[in-house]
Structures are given as C-alpha cells and as structure tokens.
N, C-alpha and C positions, 0 to 999 in steps of 0.2 A: 571284294575280299570275302573270305569264308568266315562264318560265325555260327555258333550253336545257339539257336534262338528259342526262347520260351514264350509260348502264346497262351498257355493255360496251366493251371496247377495240376500236378500229377507226378507219376514216376518218371525216371530218366528217359525211358523210351518215348516219352511224349515230346522231348526236345527235338528240334529239326535243324538239319544242316541247311543253311541258306547262303546264297550270294547276296551280300548287302553292300551298299555304297561305302567306299573308304571314307572314314570320318575326316572332317576338315577342322584343324585346330582354330579355336577362337582366341580372344585376347587372354594372355596369361597361360595358354596351353601349349603343349608340344605333342606331336604325333609320335607314338612309340610303337615299334614293331615288336609284338609279343613273341618271345622265344620260349617262355615257359610260364605256366600258371599252376594252380592247385585246386583241390576241392576241400571245402570246410563244412562243418555243420551249419555255419551261417548261410552257405550257398544252398544246401539241400533243404533247409527250413523254408527259404524263399521258393525253391523248386516246388515243394508240396503245399506251400501255404499253410504250414503247420508249425506251432499249435494254432488252432482256429482262433483262439482268443486274440492273437496278434493281429488278425484282420480287422479287429474293432479298434485298435489302438492308433493314435496319431503317429504317423511315420511307420506304420506297420506294412503288411503285405498287400493290402487292397482287398476289399470285401469279396468281390466275385472273380476278379482276374488279376494277374500279376502286374505291378506297376512298371517293371523293367523288362526289356526284351532280351538282354544278354547278361547272364550271371557271371560270377567270377570276381573275387575281391583281391586275390593275390596276383601280382604282376612282376615278372622279371623280363627285361627286354633291352632293346637298343633304340636310342633316340633317332628318329628318321627326319625330323625337321628342327631347325634351329629355334631356340628360345633365348631368354635373357641370361639364364644360368647354365643351361645344358645345350650342347651342340650335337649335330649328327655324329653317330658312332659311339656316343657315351653309353656305357652300360649302367642301367638304373633299375631300381625296384620300387614298389609302391603298394600301399594298402588303399584300395579303391572302394567306393560304394558298390560298384558293379561294373560289368563290361569287359573283364579280362579274358573271357572265353571266346576270343576272336583273334584274327591275325593282326589287326591294328586297333589301337585305342588312343583317343585324345585324353591327355592327363594334365590337370592343372600343375604347373611347375612347383607350387608349394606343397604338393603331395609326394614329389619325387625325391629320392635320395640316391647317391652313388651306390652301386652294388658293392658288397664286400669283394675286395680285389682277389681274394684267394678262393672264391666260390665259382662254380659254374652257374649258368642261368637256372638249370634244374634245381640245384641246391638252394639258390637264392629265392626261388619261387616257393619253397617250403616255409619261408620265414614270416612274411608280413603279418597276417592275422594271428597266427599262433604265437609267434615270438613277441609281438607287441602286447598281446593279452597277458602273457607271462610276465613281461616287464612291468606293465601297469599293476598287476596283482602283487608284485613284490616290492613296490615302492615303499620306502621306509624301513626295509629289512636292514639290520646292522650286523656287522661282523660279530661272530660268537653266538648269535641267536640260534634257536632251534626251529626249523621249518619242517612241516609235514605236507607232502603233496599227495592228495587223494585222487588217483587217476593219472599215474605218473608215466604210463607207457604210450599215451596218445600224443597228438601234435603239441598241444599246450603243455602237457606234462613233461615231455622230454626237454623242452626249453626251460621250464620252470626249475627242474632239478639242476640243470647246468647253471642257470642264472643265479640261483640261491647260493650255490657253491662259489661262483665268481664274486659274490658279495661278501664271502667269508662266513656264511652261515653253515651250521651243521644240518644236513638234510636227511630226512627219512621219507619213505615213499610207500604208497599202497598201489598194488597192481596184481595181476595174475601171476601164478608161479612160473609160467612159461616165459614171462618177460623179466623175471627178477634179476637174472644175471646181466641183462642189457641195461637195466636201470641202475644196478650197482656200478656198472662201468661208466655211467654218466656222472656218478658222484654220490649216489645215495649210500648212507652208512648202514641203514637197516631197512629192509623191505618187508612189509606185511603182505601176505597172500590173502586177498580179500575173501577167497572161497573157504579158507581154513581158519581164519582168526578175525576177531572183531577188534579193529584198531582202537575203537573208542573205549575198550576195556584195558588198554595197556597202562602200565605204570609210568610210561614216558610222558613228559609234559613239553608243550610247544608254545613258542611265542607267536607263531603264525601257522594257521592251518589253511592251506590253499585247496578249496573243494572244487574239483573239476568234475568228478564222477557223480556227485550228488547222491551218494548211496546212504548217507546218514543225515539226520536232522541237526540243526545247530545245538539243540538241547542235548543230544547224544555226544556231539563233538566237544562240547564245553568241558566234558570230563577230562579231556587230555590237553586242554588249553590252560596256560598259565593265567593267573588272576588278571594280568594286564594283557593277555593274549588277544589276537585278532583272528576272526573267521572271515576268509575272503571267498565270496561266492563267485564262481565262474560259470558253471553250467549245471546240468543235471540229466536225468534219464529222459529220453525222447518220448513224446506222446502226441496224440492227434489233437486233443482238445486244449490242454493247459500246459503240459510239460514240454520243455524244461523251465518255461517261464514261471510256472507255479512254484517249483522248488526254490528258485531264486527269490521270488517275491516273498515266499513264506520265510525264507532265511532272513531277509531284510526286515520284515515285520516283527520277527521274533527277537531281534537284537535288543530292544529295551528290556525284555523279560529274561534274556539269557545271561545277563550280567557279564557279557563279553562284547567287545567291539565287533560289529558285523558290517562289512563293506562289500561293494560290488566292483569287480574288475571288468571294465567294458572298453575294449579296444576301439569300437566304433565311435564312442564318445570322446576318445583321446583328442585333445585340442591341437596337438602338434605331432602328427603322425610321422612327418619327415624327420623331425628331431629324434624321435624314438628309433626310427630306422637307422639314422646315422650313429646313434649310441650303440645299437646292436651290431652294426658293421664293425665298429671299433673292437667290440668284444670278440667277434668272429675272427678278425684279422690278427688278434694277439693270441688266438687259440683257446680262449676261455669257453667258447660256445661253438658247437658244430650241429648243423641241421641233421635230423634223423629222417631219412626217406625210406618209407616202407615199400613203396611200389611206384614205378614210373610207367605212364601210358603215353602212346603217341596221340596227337591231337584228334585223329579220327576215332579214337576209342574213349573220348571224354565221357560218354555216357556210361561206359564200363567203370571208369574211375569214380563216378558218382555212386554206382552200386557198391563198390568195394568200400568207399568211405562211409557210406550209410550203414554198412554191416556192423560197424563198431569194432572190427577186429584189426584195424590198421595199427601197426607199431610205428609211431611217428606219423609222417605226413604222406599223403597220396598226391603225387605231382603229375603234370601233363606237359609234354614238350612239343614245341612246334618246329624245332630245328632252326637252321640259319636262314 
C-alpha cells in the first residue's frame, strides 16, 4: 500500500511516498481503508519536531528523530476486516495517535465510532481532532451562559462556535474581518476583528473564554471574564523553541494568580474518544453542527495540504481524500 512516510524532522517536502506492507490487525483491531484524512497543527508539530522543548518531554516527539513513521490523526473510512463491533463496509471515523496518512490503517475498535450518516468521508475527516478538542473545551457550559471563542475561524474555532450554540450559550467570537460573516453564520452574535479592536477591553463579560489563538495572556483576558468565569487554554502562536506549549503552560501556571479558573482542553488526553465522536455524530445528524472545509486535496498532494494548513490561513479544516 501507499503511505506518506516521515523519516526525519523538517518541512513537508521531506516526507516521502513509499510502498509499505499492508498492516495486519491484531487482537481488538480492525483494518480500515482510509477514504479521507486531514492535517492539523498536531500533525505538523510532529512533522517539524517543534517546539523543541517537546522533544525533552515524556511522550514528546523524540530527541533526534521522529518516533512515528506515518502521521495523521484524523481518519474517515470503511472497515475492511471484521471485528467484534464493526464489520466490512461499515463507515467509521476515529481520532488516532498517528497513521492515517496511508491507504490502510489498523485501528483498535475502542477508538472507532460510526460516521455521521449525513456526511461524506471528506466532511467526516474534518472532525475528529478539531471537534473533539472543541467538545472537551466546552464541557460544563450551560444554556444561557456567555462564551467567547478567540480564534473562531479555524478548525477548532468553527466547531466551538457551533457547539456552544448547540448547548444553548450566547457566543461571541474573535477573528479577522474577512471571516466575520462566515463566523456570524455559524452562530456568533458579535464578532471582534482582532486587527482593529482589543477584545480584552470590551465591556462584555463571559462565563467561558475559549482561547485557541493565544493572542492575549490570562491576565489580560480576565478583564472580560465573569468573577466565576473560566479561561480554557487550547493553543497559541507557533514557535520553534517553546510556543505554543509555552503559552499554554504559562496560562495554567498563572491560574492561581489570575483569580479565575484556568483549564486545558486536550483531545489527545480524552479518555473515551469514541464516545465523544458518537456524541458529535448525534449533533451533526440533527443539524446542530456542520464541518467547515476550507480546502480539499487529493492524496498525492498531501504535502501541499501540510503547507496550506501550516500557513495559518485556513478557514475551517484542510482535508485530504483518497477516493473509493
């Protein structure tokens, strides 16, 4: 089978197309034919081995060379071999540690969920990492609360706006002016143009501030948080040495001093990813959430998808299709 293999840290053109053996499912696994995948910041941080500080951390990238051969955490496809719960022909999707940038992948059944019945594989592949992150970030949000999403036009942000609305919250957003109308259409009541105004100086107050862009400190953001409000750290600006990890760690460390609750939204650490995907599928099937796909690439152009995703200009998700 064909796979895009990583053998060293570096830019996307360092990835190589290789013929590799088709994987054989082990106990508790099924073989899935990949129909679509996507590219996330999670993937290109592993691609470049950045931030460098992550190479020193347990479970990080690996000090000198990458620990994985095939990247890709988002999977939408069709089961090719029978398991206990899923059979051949079942349309499934999953959030994986790695391996989805290939024609076939063996997946533990406890990571698989039935794909939303009203989505294509291309649309479903936009969901796992971004939508689960948004879902984890908004846990505990109640109807009537006010939520602000900083970085609302990207993959996580477009899901977060919709999910907050589905939970009955009032949602405001921060993004560029060019994306304001699209974010309004997703359910945001007010949109701040980050180039023209400082949302932390607003008179509005929020119960939850979901920080995806990482453009302001917790201390600045606390000005717009209610006394019992929560700052949810998701990401931050990319960097070679420490960022975005540095921004997230700084936010968590400042929590006791900021007099506001500070938490981390981490989809990778989610204990039941399949349950989260099933919950999201229900929301999609009833029309409360729709994936936003910025651009779709064929499998052979996966390296170009990395370049576009890493540019930071994608409106929603960047997906890759393998066809039938």
